[in-house]
C-alpha positions as MATLAB code, in Angstrom:
seq = 'MTSLHQLQVFNTMHASPHARLEHSAQLGDGLAAALWRNRDDARDYQAPSHHTLSCYIDDGTGTFRRQRPADKGGPDKLCIMPAGHESNWVVNGAIRLAHLYISEEQFALGCVRLLDREPREMQLTEATFIDDAQQARRFRQLIGLDWNEPGERLLASSLAHAIVDHAVLSQAGLRQGLRLKGGLAPHQRRQLGEYIEAHLDQALTLGELAERCNLSEYHFARMFRASFGLPPHQYVLARRLYRACQLLRLGGLPLGEVALACGFASASHFSNRFRQALGATPGEYRAAFAH';
ca = [
       3.442    4.437    8.667;
       0.770    6.081   10.792;
      -0.135    3.937   13.802;
      -3.243    1.806   13.428;
      -5.219    3.966   15.846;
      -4.590    7.004   13.639;
      -6.108    5.326   10.587;
      -9.624    6.712   10.389;
     -11.397    3.573    9.161;
      -9.645    1.402   11.757;
     -10.393    3.940   14.482;
     -14.059    4.209   13.515;
     -14.450    0.436   13.704;
     -12.525    0.260   16.970;
     -14.810    2.887   18.524;
     -17.907    0.780   17.913;
     -19.284   -1.099   20.938;
     -20.511   -3.788   18.551;
     -17.291   -4.464   16.627;
     -14.607   -6.842   17.860;
     -11.040   -6.769   16.590;
      -9.711  -10.300   16.108;
      -6.302   -9.426   14.780;
      -4.338   -6.445   13.417;
      -0.802   -5.722   12.286;
       1.420   -3.183   10.612;
       2.805   -4.890    7.498;
       5.371   -2.251    6.535;
       5.578   -0.146    3.371;
       2.519    1.887    4.303;
       0.294   -1.187    4.667;
      -1.689   -2.484    7.645;
      -4.336   -5.169    8.056;
      -7.141   -5.953   10.483;
      -9.684   -8.745   10.905;
     -13.034   -7.744   12.412;
     -16.318   -9.168   13.617;
     -19.347   -6.921   13.853;
     -23.079   -7.241   14.466;
     -26.109   -4.956   14.261;
     -24.198   -1.722   13.795;
     -23.901    1.431   11.703;
     -20.536    2.925   10.738;
     -19.713    6.138    8.833;
     -16.315    6.737    7.225;
     -15.733   10.392    6.392;
     -12.890   11.324    4.034;
     -10.133    9.090    5.432;
      -6.567    9.982    4.489;
      -5.839    6.395    3.469;
      -7.355    3.832    1.105;
      -9.166    0.767    2.471;
      -9.824   -2.524    0.715;
     -12.209   -4.902    2.456;
     -13.212   -8.503    1.901;
     -16.175  -10.151    3.581;
     -15.034  -13.434    5.086;
     -18.229  -14.766    6.700;
     -21.876  -13.634    6.724;
     -22.507  -10.013    5.730;
     -25.725  -10.718    3.844;
     -27.490   -8.056    5.926;
     -24.848   -5.401    5.347;
     -25.495   -2.541    2.930;
     -24.595    1.078    2.245;
     -27.221    3.458    3.594;
     -27.707    5.055    0.184;
     -28.091    1.648   -1.528;
     -30.215   -0.569    0.741;
     -31.068   -3.020   -2.031;
     -27.423   -4.069   -2.548;
     -26.322   -6.572    0.085;
     -22.961   -8.069    0.934;
     -21.924  -11.698    1.381;
     -18.859  -13.924    1.695;
     -15.997  -13.015   -0.671;
     -17.577   -9.686   -1.614;
     -15.002   -6.904   -1.948;
     -15.304   -3.183   -1.289;
     -12.949   -0.341   -2.185;
     -13.067    2.815   -0.085;
     -10.659    5.401   -1.535;
      -8.991    8.118    0.486;
     -11.109   11.239    0.662;
     -14.447    9.509    0.036;
     -17.375    9.196    2.420;
     -19.387    6.026    2.940;
     -22.136    5.037    5.374;
     -22.758    1.417    6.320;
     -25.529   -0.510    8.048;
     -24.828   -3.966    9.481;
     -27.910   -6.115   10.140;
     -26.963   -9.442   11.660;
     -23.363  -10.649   11.789;
     -20.323  -10.042    9.635;
     -16.679  -11.026    9.665;
     -14.455   -8.991    7.378;
     -10.824   -8.217    6.621;
      -9.494   -4.719    6.032;
      -6.297   -3.742    4.244;
      -5.271   -0.135    4.850;
      -3.066    1.518    2.219;
      -1.199    4.795    2.526;
      -1.476    7.295   -0.293;
       2.310    7.036   -0.701;
       2.073    3.310   -1.392;
      -0.705    3.931   -3.923;
       1.494    6.588   -5.539;
       4.359    4.115   -5.906;
       1.996    1.671   -7.591;
       0.799    4.294  -10.062;
       4.362    5.107  -11.094;
       5.670    1.538  -11.115;
       2.704   -0.319  -12.624;
       0.885    2.304  -14.689;
       3.650    4.763  -15.609;
       1.313    7.538  -14.508;
       1.607   10.508  -12.217;
      -0.214    9.568   -9.001;
      -2.166   12.839   -8.977;
      -3.640   11.845  -12.365;
      -5.047    8.678  -10.848;
      -7.683    7.732   -8.317;
      -8.709    4.440   -6.811;
     -12.247    3.846   -8.016;
     -14.834    3.374   -5.290;
     -16.561   -0.013   -5.500;
     -19.097   -1.900   -3.384;
     -19.664   -5.653   -3.275;
     -17.631   -6.597   -6.319;
     -16.676  -10.157   -7.198;
     -13.003  -10.922   -7.730;
     -12.128  -14.526   -6.928;
      -8.379  -13.924   -7.104;
      -8.485  -11.033   -4.641;
     -10.829  -12.906   -2.290;
      -8.445  -15.873   -2.321;
      -5.534  -13.600   -1.432;
      -7.485  -12.089    1.449;
      -8.299  -15.559    2.790;
      -4.638  -16.521    2.550;
      -3.751  -13.280    4.333;
      -6.007  -13.911    7.329;
      -4.770  -17.492    7.543;
      -1.301  -16.271    8.541;
      -0.139  -15.479   12.067;
       0.667  -11.767   11.848;
       2.357  -11.844   15.247;
       4.982  -14.303   14.005;
       7.715  -12.314   12.181;
       8.170  -14.726    9.286;
       4.451  -15.064    8.615;
       3.980  -11.307    8.918;
       6.485  -10.901    6.101;
       4.539  -13.404    3.997;
       1.420  -11.387    4.842;
       3.197   -8.250    3.625;
       3.941   -9.956    0.325;
       0.286  -10.948   -0.066;
      -0.818   -7.422    0.836;
       1.430   -6.018   -1.889;
      -0.116   -8.437   -4.389;
      -3.603   -7.282   -3.355;
      -2.619   -3.627   -3.752;
      -0.930   -4.196   -7.119;
      -4.035   -5.984   -8.397;
      -6.246   -3.112   -7.196;
      -4.012   -0.504   -8.850;
      -4.084   -2.391  -12.145;
      -7.818   -3.132  -12.102;
      -9.464   -0.382  -10.052;
      -7.429    2.787  -10.625;
      -8.742    5.284  -13.157;
      -7.932    8.733  -14.451;
      -9.309   11.689  -12.534;
     -11.811   13.528  -14.701;
     -11.407   17.211  -15.546;
      -7.973   17.464  -13.967;
      -5.478   20.008  -15.264;
      -2.037   19.236  -13.936;
       0.377   22.008  -13.048;
       3.860   22.072  -11.639;
       5.100   18.565  -12.285;
       7.682   17.023  -14.563;
       6.823   16.396  -18.189;
       5.859   12.754  -18.856;
       9.069   12.081  -20.771;
      11.119   13.580  -17.929;
       9.334   11.448  -15.345;
       9.858    8.315  -17.413;
      13.529    9.014  -18.147;
      14.206    9.939  -14.540;
      12.525    6.773  -13.277;
      14.611    4.672  -15.660;
      17.781    6.471  -14.598;
      17.077    5.866  -10.912;
      16.378    2.162  -11.530;
      19.637    1.813  -13.477;
      21.700    3.508  -10.765;
      20.251    2.190   -7.509;
      23.645    0.729   -6.635;
      25.230    4.186   -6.755;
      25.008    7.335   -4.646;
      22.236    9.477   -6.099;
      22.191   13.115   -5.055;
      19.401   15.645   -5.375;
      21.717   17.872   -7.399;
      22.533   15.078   -9.845;
      18.863   14.252  -10.418;
      17.903   17.915  -10.719;
      20.653   18.491  -13.278;
      19.217   15.777  -15.504;
      16.064   17.875  -15.748;
      17.899   21.221  -15.999;
      16.220   22.475  -12.822;
      17.387   23.968   -9.559;
      17.338   21.562   -6.642;
      14.488   23.492   -5.023;
      12.197   23.458   -8.064;
      13.146   19.903   -8.960;
      12.226   18.623   -5.489;
       8.787   20.259   -5.715;
       8.148   18.995   -9.231;
       9.406   15.509   -8.422;
       7.015   15.199   -5.504;
       4.131   16.388   -7.666;
       4.922   13.759  -10.314;
       6.002   10.793   -8.162;
       3.896   11.307   -5.055;
       6.928   11.255   -2.737;
      10.017   13.418   -2.153;
      13.071   12.261   -4.172;
      14.912   10.692   -1.217;
      11.849    8.699   -0.124;
      11.202    7.475   -3.648;
      14.813    6.353   -4.128;
      14.774    4.593   -0.746;
      11.530    2.821   -1.616;
      12.986    1.606   -4.921;
      16.186    0.421   -3.166;
      14.169   -1.551   -0.637;
      12.008   -3.009   -3.395;
      15.144   -4.126   -5.238;
      16.549   -5.537   -1.982;
      13.401   -7.595   -1.409;
      13.710   -9.052   -4.908;
      17.351  -10.020   -4.330;
      16.666  -11.468   -0.887;
      13.857  -13.625   -2.212;
      16.206  -15.036   -4.859;
      18.412  -16.049   -1.940;
      21.823  -16.125   -3.607;
      23.839  -13.047   -2.635;
      25.376  -12.471    0.820;
      23.632   -9.680    2.719;
      26.627   -7.357    2.348;
      26.479   -7.708   -1.435;
      22.723   -7.114   -1.445;
      23.330   -3.908    0.516;
      25.921   -2.678   -1.990;
      23.814   -3.702   -4.994;
      20.982   -1.558   -3.658;
      23.078    1.512   -2.881;
      23.418    1.218    0.893;
      26.741    2.328    2.355;
      27.037   -0.659    4.672;
      25.271   -3.814    5.762;
      24.323   -2.182    9.074;
      22.805    0.861    7.334;
      20.903   -1.477    5.025;
      19.662   -3.554    7.953;
      18.486   -0.492    9.884;
      16.602    0.968    6.931;
      15.095   -2.399    6.044;
      13.890   -2.992    9.610;
      12.358    0.479    9.793;
      10.361   -0.125    6.604;
       9.374   -3.781    6.970;
       9.677   -4.497   10.687;
      12.249   -7.259   10.171;
      15.916   -7.624    9.332;
      17.034   -8.625    5.827;
      18.055  -12.026    7.226;
      14.597  -12.576    8.713;
      13.003  -11.538    5.429;
      15.129  -13.999    3.483;
      14.338  -16.789    5.951;
      10.604  -16.135    5.638;
      10.719  -16.853    1.904;
      13.209  -19.713    2.058;
      10.544  -22.417    2.376;
];
């Protein structure tokens, strides 16, 4: 994932002389989190390339959006700032808030997996100061973990995924007036997704997947990305790692068997890919969820 200092919302907060960063971490899978304090400030976020979910932890009753001065924040209030949107904030008094930064690729995976929709059909709906007790509870659990400790960072990643899944299911809506071009037909996308899930333990080639749609590899790759939000190899890798996480949390299979069940050529290849994506080895991931 992009480094924290390349995330526009994080960078805008970090540039403020009034804001103080308490804690931040990359959580893997296109997710990152930060815990902030701020006081008597004004911040503008202009068309970030990532989504941001925020939860007010303490104070915030003097915080409002410049265009809506009558609406004020407060503890456990949640805000959704989608990629590409602009928002302008005024902070009167103190605030302590948590941010969860989400890559567009991770949002795309959620659209396909949870909604059976093409990601380009969907948008995360902007929202300010909403009440959602379940999400606020997850955020408070998230900031209660030590993100510098590998095991707790993995638990934080799991919580972050739950927050994102909840947002996709409750706050994603169809883009209005959109006419899609160049992607796979819905039945092709669905059948292809099912085929990939059923064959994650096998070698899947671009040519094999393209043939299932009667397309050349070149056109298939373009249409796949349009419909799934990621190139074919990245999507398949993401699904293999997701399956691996499920198997590791169950705790039964040896790591070598988990690797084979998820289509990795060897335990070392599996371990390298897993560490790159989640910042921990499969063994460390399993240990984090063993208690």
